[in-house]
C-alpha positions as CSV (number, residue, x, y, z in Angstrom):
1,M,88.4,106.2,102.4
2,T,91.3,108.3,100.5
3,D,94.7,109.5,102.5
4,A,97.1,111.6,101.7
5,A,99.6,109.5,100.0
6,D,96.7,107.8,97.5
7,P,97.4,109.5,94.0
8,K,94.1,108.9,93.2
9,P,91.7,110.1,96.3
10,L,88.1,110.2,96.2
11,H,85.9,112.7,94.5
12,V,82.7,113.2,96.4
13,L,79.6,114.8,94.6
14,F,77.5,116.4,97.6
15,L,74.2,117.0,95.8
16,S,71.7,119.1,98.3
17,V,68.0,118.3,97.4
18,P,65.1,120.1,98.8
19,G,61.9,118.8,99.4
20,L,63.2,114.9,99.1
21,R,61.4,112.6,101.2
22,P,61.5,108.8,101.9
23,E,58.9,108.3,100.0
24,D,59.9,110.0,96.5
25,L,62.3,106.9,95.9
26,A,59.7,104.9,94.7
27,R,59.5,107.6,91.7
28,M,63.5,107.9,91.8
29,P,65.3,104.9,90.6
30,V,68.6,106.2,90.3
31,V,68.6,107.9,93.3
32,A,67.0,104.6,95.2
33,G,70.0,102.5,93.3
34,L,72.4,104.9,94.9
35,A,71.0,104.3,98.4
36,A,71.1,100.5,97.2
37,L,74.8,100.6,96.6
38,G,75.4,102.4,99.8
39,G,72.9,103.1,102.1
40,K,69.8,105.6,103.5
41,V,69.1,107.0,106.9
42,P,66.4,109.2,108.3
43,L,67.7,112.9,108.1
44,A,66.5,115.4,110.6
45,P,66.6,119.3,109.3
46,C,67.6,122.3,111.4
47,F,65.0,124.5,112.9
48,P,64.1,126.5,110.8
49,A,63.8,124.2,107.9
50,V,64.4,127.0,105.0
51,T,66.6,127.2,102.3
52,C,69.8,129.4,104.0
53,P,69.8,127.8,107.2
54,V,69.8,124.1,106.3
55,Q,72.3,124.6,103.9
56,A,74.7,126.5,105.8
57,T,74.0,123.8,108.7
58,L,74.8,121.1,105.8
59,T,77.9,122.9,105.1
60,T,79.3,123.8,108.2
61,G,78.3,121.3,110.9
62,G,76.8,123.7,113.2
63,T,73.2,124.8,114.6
64,P,72.2,128.6,113.1
65,R,73.1,129.9,116.8
66,K,77.0,128.8,115.7
67,H,76.8,129.7,111.8
68,G,74.6,132.7,112.4
69,I,71.8,131.6,109.2
70,V,68.6,131.8,110.9
71,A,66.4,133.0,107.9
72,N,66.5,133.0,104.3
73,G,66.9,137.0,105.0
74,V,69.6,139.1,107.2
75,Y,68.2,141.8,109.3
76,D,70.6,144.9,110.5
77,R,69.2,145.8,113.6
78,D,71.4,149.0,113.6
79,E,71.0,150.1,109.9
80,H,67.2,149.1,110.0
81,E,67.8,147.0,106.5
82,L,66.7,143.9,105.6
83,E,68.7,141.8,103.0
84,M,66.8,138.8,101.4
85,W,68.9,135.9,99.6
86,I,71.7,137.8,98.4
87,S,74.3,137.9,101.6
88,P,78.1,136.3,100.7
89,D,80.1,133.8,102.2
90,S,81.2,135.7,104.8
91,V,78.0,136.2,106.6
92,H,79.0,132.7,107.9
93,R,80.3,133.0,111.5
94,V,82.2,129.3,111.2
95,P,83.9,127.5,108.2
96,R,82.1,126.1,105.6
97,I,82.9,122.4,104.6
98,W,85.4,123.4,101.5
99,D,87.5,125.7,104.1
100,R,87.6,123.3,106.3
101,L,88.6,120.5,104.0
102,K,91.3,123.0,102.0
103,A,92.5,123.7,105.4
104,S,93.2,119.9,106.1
105,R,94.1,118.7,102.4
106,P,95.5,121.6,100.7
107,E,96.2,119.9,97.4
108,L,92.5,118.8,97.3
109,R,90.0,120.8,95.1
110,T,86.9,121.5,95.7
111,A,83.6,123.2,94.6
112,A,80.5,125.1,95.6
113,W,78.0,124.9,93.3
114,F,74.6,127.3,93.1
115,I,75.0,127.0,96.9
116,L,73.0,129.8,98.5
117,Q,75.2,132.4,100.4
118,S,78.3,131.5,98.7
119,K,79.7,134.7,96.6
120,H,83.1,135.0,97.1
121,A,83.6,131.2,99.2
122,T,87.1,130.3,99.0
123,A,86.1,127.1,96.8
124,D,87.9,126.3,93.8
125,L,85.0,126.5,91.8
126,V,82.2,128.6,92.7
127,C,78.8,129.8,90.6
128,L,75.7,131.4,91.7
129,P,73.0,134.1,89.8
130,A,74.4,137.3,90.3
131,P,72.5,139.2,87.6
132,K,74.3,142.5,86.5
133,H,71.9,145.9,86.9
134,N,72.1,148.2,84.2
135,P,72.0,152.0,84.5
136,D,68.8,152.2,82.0
137,G,67.2,149.8,84.7
138,T,67.4,146.5,82.8
139,E,69.3,143.4,84.4
140,T,71.7,141.2,82.2
141,M,71.7,137.5,83.0
142,W,74.9,136.9,84.9
143,C,76.5,134.7,87.5
144,H,79.2,135.3,90.1
145,T,82.0,132.7,89.5
146,N,85.3,131.6,91.0
147,P,87.2,131.8,88.5
148,E,85.7,135.1,87.5
149,P,85.9,134.7,83.6
150,L,84.0,130.7,84.4
151,Y,80.4,132.1,83.6
152,A,81.4,133.8,80.1
153,S,83.0,130.4,79.0
154,L,80.0,128.5,80.4
155,R,77.6,130.9,78.8
156,E,78.9,130.4,75.2
157,S,78.8,126.6,75.6
158,L,75.3,126.5,77.6
159,G,73.7,129.7,76.7
160,D,72.8,132.0,80.0
161,F,71.2,130.5,83.1
162,P,67.7,130.5,83.0
163,L,66.8,132.3,85.8
164,H,63.3,132.5,85.1
165,K,63.3,128.7,85.4
166,F,65.2,128.7,88.8
167,W,62.4,131.1,90.4
168,G,59.3,132.0,89.3
169,P,56.4,131.0,87.3
170,L,58.1,129.5,84.8
171,A,60.5,127.6,87.4
172,G,61.3,124.1,86.6
173,I,64.0,121.7,85.4
174,D,65.6,123.3,82.8
175,S,67.4,125.4,85.8
176,S,68.4,122.0,87.9
177,R,69.6,120.6,84.3
178,W,71.7,123.8,83.5
179,I,73.2,123.5,87.3
180,A,74.3,120.1,86.5
181,K,75.7,120.4,83.2
182,S,77.7,123.8,83.8
183,F,79.3,122.1,87.1
184,L,80.3,119.3,84.3
185,A,81.9,121.8,82.2
186,A,83.3,123.6,84.6
187,A,84.8,120.4,86.6
188,Q,86.3,118.8,83.0
189,D,90.1,120.2,83.2
190,A,90.6,119.7,87.0
191,P,87.5,117.8,88.9
192,P,87.0,118.7,91.9
193,H,87.2,116.3,95.2
194,L,84.3,117.9,96.7
195,A,81.7,119.4,95.1
196,V,78.6,120.7,96.6
197,V,75.9,121.0,94.2
198,Y,72.4,122.2,95.0
199,L,69.6,120.9,92.7
200,P,66.3,122.8,93.5
201,H,63.7,120.9,91.0
202,L,61.5,119.3,93.7
203,D,60.9,122.9,95.6
204,Y,58.5,124.1,92.9
205,A,55.5,121.3,92.3
206,A,55.2,120.9,95.7
207,Q,54.6,124.0,96.9
208,R,52.4,125.0,93.7
209,Q,50.2,121.8,93.5
210,G,51.0,120.2,96.6
211,P,53.9,117.6,97.5
212,D,51.3,114.6,96.9
213,S,49.7,116.4,93.7
214,D,50.9,114.5,90.1
215,A,53.0,117.7,89.4
216,A,55.1,116.9,92.3
217,H,55.5,113.4,91.4
218,A,56.7,113.9,88.1
219,A,59.2,116.3,89.0
220,C,60.9,113.7,91.3
221,G,61.4,111.3,87.9
222,E,62.5,114.4,86.1
223,L,65.2,115.6,89.0
224,D,66.1,111.3,89.2
225,A,67.1,111.6,85.3
226,E,69.5,114.7,85.5
227,I,71.0,113.2,88.4
228,G,71.5,109.9,86.5
229,A,73.0,112.2,83.8
230,L,75.2,114.0,86.3
231,V,76.4,110.9,88.1
232,E,77.1,108.8,85.3
233,E,79.3,111.6,83.7
234,Y,81.1,112.6,86.5
235,G,81.8,109.0,87.2
236,R,83.3,109.0,83.8
237,L,85.2,111.7,84.6
238,V,86.7,110.9,87.7
239,G,86.7,106.9,87.8
240,V,83.5,105.1,89.1
241,E,85.6,103.5,91.5
242,N,86.6,106.9,93.3
243,L,83.2,108.7,93.0
244,V,81.3,108.6,96.0
245,V,77.6,110.3,95.8
246,V,75.8,111.8,98.7
247,V,72.6,113.0,98.5
248,A,70.9,115.1,101.6
249,G,67.4,116.2,101.6
250,E,67.4,119.6,102.9
251,Y,63.6,119.3,104.3
252,R,59.9,118.0,104.0
253,I,57.4,119.9,102.0
254,R,54.1,119.8,103.5
255,P,50.3,120.1,102.3
256,V,49.2,123.9,103.6
257,T,45.5,125.1,103.6
258,H,45.4,128.9,105.1
259,A,48.0,131.6,105.7
260,V,48.8,133.9,108.5
261,F,49.2,137.3,108.2
262,I,51.4,138.1,110.8
263,N,52.4,141.7,109.9
264,R,48.5,142.8,109.4
265,I,48.2,141.5,112.7
266,L,51.4,143.6,114.4
267,R,49.7,146.3,112.5
268,D,46.0,145.9,113.6
269,V,47.1,146.5,117.3
270,G,49.6,149.5,116.5
271,L,52.7,148.0,116.7
272,L,53.7,148.1,113.0
273,V,54.2,151.4,111.3
274,V,54.0,152.1,107.7
275,K,55.2,155.0,105.8
276,D,53.9,156.5,102.6
277,S,56.5,155.7,99.2
278,P,56.0,156.6,95.2
279,D,55.7,152.4,95.1
280,G,53.0,152.1,97.8
281,E,53.0,151.6,101.8
282,L,56.1,150.2,103.1
283,I,57.4,149.0,106.7
284,D,58.8,151.6,108.4
285,M,61.1,149.2,110.3
286,E,63.1,151.9,112.3
287,K,59.9,153.4,114.0
288,S,57.7,150.2,114.2
289,R,57.7,148.3,117.5
290,A,57.2,145.2,116.2
291,W,57.2,143.9,112.4
292,A,58.0,140.4,110.9
293,L,60.2,138.7,108.4
294,A,57.7,136.2,107.3
295,D,59.6,132.8,106.2
296,H,57.8,130.0,105.1
297,Q,56.6,128.6,108.2
298,V,58.9,130.6,110.4
299,A,58.8,134.3,111.4
300,H,61.3,136.6,112.9
301,V,59.6,139.5,114.8
302,F,61.8,142.1,114.9
303,L,61.4,144.9,118.1
304,K,61.8,148.3,118.3
305,L,65.8,149.3,119.3
306,G,66.5,151.4,122.4
307,L,63.2,150.1,124.6
308,A,63.8,150.0,128.3
309,R,63.8,146.5,129.9
310,E,60.0,146.6,131.3
311,E,59.0,148.1,128.0
312,R,60.3,145.5,125.8
313,D,59.0,142.7,128.4
314,R,55.6,144.2,128.1
315,L,56.3,144.3,124.4
316,V,57.1,140.5,124.0
317,Q,54.4,139.2,126.4
318,Q,52.0,141.2,124.1
319,I,53.3,139.3,121.2
320,H,52.7,136.4,123.1
321,T,49.2,137.5,124.0
322,L,48.4,138.1,120.2
323,F,49.8,134.5,118.8
324,D,50.2,131.9,121.5
325,T,46.7,130.3,121.3
326,R,46.0,131.9,117.5
327,R,45.2,129.3,114.8
328,G,47.8,128.7,112.8
329,V,50.6,129.2,115.0
330,K,52.3,126.6,117.1
331,Q,54.8,128.0,118.8
332,V,56.0,131.4,119.9
333,Y,60.1,131.3,121.1
334,S,61.2,134.1,123.2
335,G,64.0,134.8,125.8
336,T,65.8,131.3,127.0
337,A,63.6,129.3,124.5
338,L,65.3,131.0,121.3
339,V,68.4,129.8,123.1
340,G,67.2,126.4,123.4
341,A,66.0,126.2,119.8
342,A,69.3,127.1,118.7
343,L,68.7,130.5,117.2
344,S,69.9,132.9,119.5
345,D,73.5,132.8,121.9
346,T,71.4,134.9,124.5
347,P,67.9,135.3,125.7
348,V,67.7,138.6,124.2
349,P,69.5,138.5,120.8
350,A,72.4,140.5,120.4
351,L,72.3,143.6,117.9
352,A,74.7,141.6,115.7
353,S,72.3,138.5,115.8
354,H,70.1,138.1,113.2
355,C,67.8,136.0,115.0
356,G,64.4,137.8,115.8
357,D,63.7,138.9,119.5
358,V,60.7,136.8,119.3
359,V,60.2,133.9,116.6
360,L,57.4,132.0,115.5
361,E,56.7,128.8,114.4
362,S,53.6,127.5,112.2
363,T,51.4,124.5,112.4
364,P,52.2,121.6,110.0
365,E,49.1,122.9,107.7
366,A,49.5,127.2,107.7
367,W,52.5,129.2,106.8
368,F,53.3,132.8,107.0
369,A,52.5,135.8,104.7
370,Y,54.3,138.9,104.5
371,P,51.9,141.6,103.5
372,W,51.0,144.2,105.9
373,W,48.6,146.3,103.7
374,V,44.5,146.4,104.3
375,D,44.0,148.4,101.0
376,V,45.0,146.5,98.0
377,N,45.4,150.0,96.0
378,K,48.2,150.9,98.9
379,A,50.0,147.8,98.2
380,P,53.6,148.4,96.9
381,T,54.3,148.1,93.5
382,F,56.5,144.7,94.2
383,A,54.0,142.9,95.7
384,R,52.6,142.0,92.0
385,T,56.0,141.4,90.9
386,I,58.9,138.9,91.1
387,D,60.8,140.8,93.4
388,I,62.6,138.4,96.0
389,H,65.0,141.1,97.5
390,K,62.3,143.7,98.4
391,K,60.0,141.5,100.4
392,P,60.2,141.4,103.8
393,G,60.0,137.7,103.7
394,Y,59.3,134.5,101.1
395,D,56.6,135.1,98.7
396,P,55.3,131.6,96.9
397,L,53.1,133.7,95.0
398,E,55.8,134.3,93.0
399,M,55.6,130.9,91.4
400,F,52.0,131.8,90.0
401,I,50.8,134.2,87.1
402,D,47.8,136.8,87.5
403,R,45.4,136.1,85.0
404,T,42.7,138.2,86.2
405,A,44.3,141.6,86.6
406,P,46.2,143.5,84.1
407,P,50.3,143.5,84.5
408,P,52.0,146.2,86.7
409,P,53.3,149.0,84.1
410,G,56.1,147.5,82.2
411,M,55.9,144.1,83.1
412,P,55.1,141.1,81.0
413,F,52.7,139.9,83.7
414,G,51.8,140.1,87.3
415,I,51.4,137.8,90.5
416,P,48.5,137.0,92.2
417,L,47.9,138.2,95.7
418,D,45.6,135.1,96.9
419,T,47.5,132.9,99.3
420,N,45.0,130.4,98.7
421,L,46.9,129.0,95.3
422,V,49.9,127.8,97.6
423,K,49.5,124.0,98.6
424,G,53.0,123.1,100.1
425,S,55.4,124.9,102.8
426,H,58.0,123.9,105.0
427,G,60.1,125.2,107.9
428,A,58.4,124.1,110.7
429,I,59.6,120.6,112.4
430,D,57.6,118.0,113.6
431,A,58.8,117.3,117.1
432,D,57.1,113.5,116.9
433,D,59.0,112.9,113.5
434,P,61.8,115.4,112.9
435,H,63.7,113.1,111.0
436,E,61.5,114.5,107.6
437,T,64.0,113.9,104.9
438,I,66.8,111.3,104.4
439,L,70.6,111.3,103.5
440,I,71.7,108.7,100.8
441,C,75.3,107.8,100.6
442,S,76.5,105.3,97.5
443,R,79.0,103.8,99.5
444,P,78.5,101.2,102.3
445,D,79.6,101.6,105.8
446,V,79.7,105.8,105.7
447,I,76.6,106.9,107.6
448,G,75.5,103.8,109.4
449,S,72.1,102.8,110.0
450,E,71.0,105.4,113.0
451,P,69.0,108.5,112.3
452,L,71.4,111.3,111.5
453,H,70.9,115.2,111.7
454,A,71.9,117.5,109.4
455,R,74.9,119.1,111.5
456,D,76.5,115.7,111.3
457,V,76.5,115.4,107.8
458,A,79.7,117.6,107.2
459,G,81.8,115.7,109.6
460,I,80.6,112.6,107.6
461,V,82.0,114.0,104.2
462,L,84.9,115.4,105.9
463,K,85.9,111.8,107.3
464,L,86.0,110.4,103.4
465,F,88.8,112.7,103.0
466,R,90.4,112.1,106.7
467,A,89.8,115.7,106.9
468,K,88.5,117.7,110.3
């Protein structure tokens, strides 16, 4: 452990790895070697086990109810506006791990490297994608960084961040490799004592081809090699004796066989209302009595504001009737169940809450798809494009190319609408086996031997610095 008087405090490299399973260590000798040096324990993610809530829990030590991140999107009930993926660090209700370390040990440096929802974070080093939107409709690849000029220098030495390899049909190891190399470049002059680094590579093949596919197994080896290079180089930079590596799995990706089209079901019974636009049919979030943010294996159903209590209760019961026994739906949460699931402070989520009025959890082999249109000719233009910000939910079909139809105007390719292509998903929790991923630490006697929860991780890391 480090202390305030130590001239060489520890350097903790905290790697956040989606899709990491205990059995993957057989194909990841570097990561397995870190576990052998220190230890590994089963780790339970928070619910929902999707990127932004899990990363918020790992970096705050709080539940989604406490930190406020309950989905990969943030819906403003008052303005009827949904913001997917791009919320700033300030959306978190509680301090993150770099804030807490700085408050306790102001002399130590920190980094938040490609962690979601970390724009304008207080860490000394910050980097995450933030393409510039030009007046002519084109984009210039850019990253938000702290310090602000940092991306320009990284771009000179490494080239642009390969955003098309971070998400989309071409997503692969190049993005995780750039993340690792850029962190090392940024850390050269003043290595951070705590660096939280997101390495997304295991997310891709497991969803495209399935978590037990040859491609998913190969991805384990590819990421392991990059982790090996990162750990070796950072060890040289800070001194191997001063380096502690923590690897936290974010969630487990499970095989899936079918999608549940929750917004179409709501539309069929007249609860979801659409409006025509030049881009096709869109959800009218203000006029709809109910619509859903579909987020992997979890869906947040938002109800129309201003309903009388009795009318609202009847609407909640109607949604239960629609989904309680529907194939692909494991559980429907409302009222006190939202509080019990650590999603909401109150049985009726407050106006400022980002939690749905009703939340659906899928069965392990199913996932929730966002589409609402019944006539494919009325599908919005963005349905066949990679547009993570306009879609009211997560769309794994953006990892595929549609070779059966011409691309949308002005696009090099289109994406398909066939949900049967998706072979893996995550977000639901197996009540019989909630510890679905693993936590690894390269130093012994840090994480113990008992199963842990994602909310325990921040405290364990801070304890290495004798910080609170």
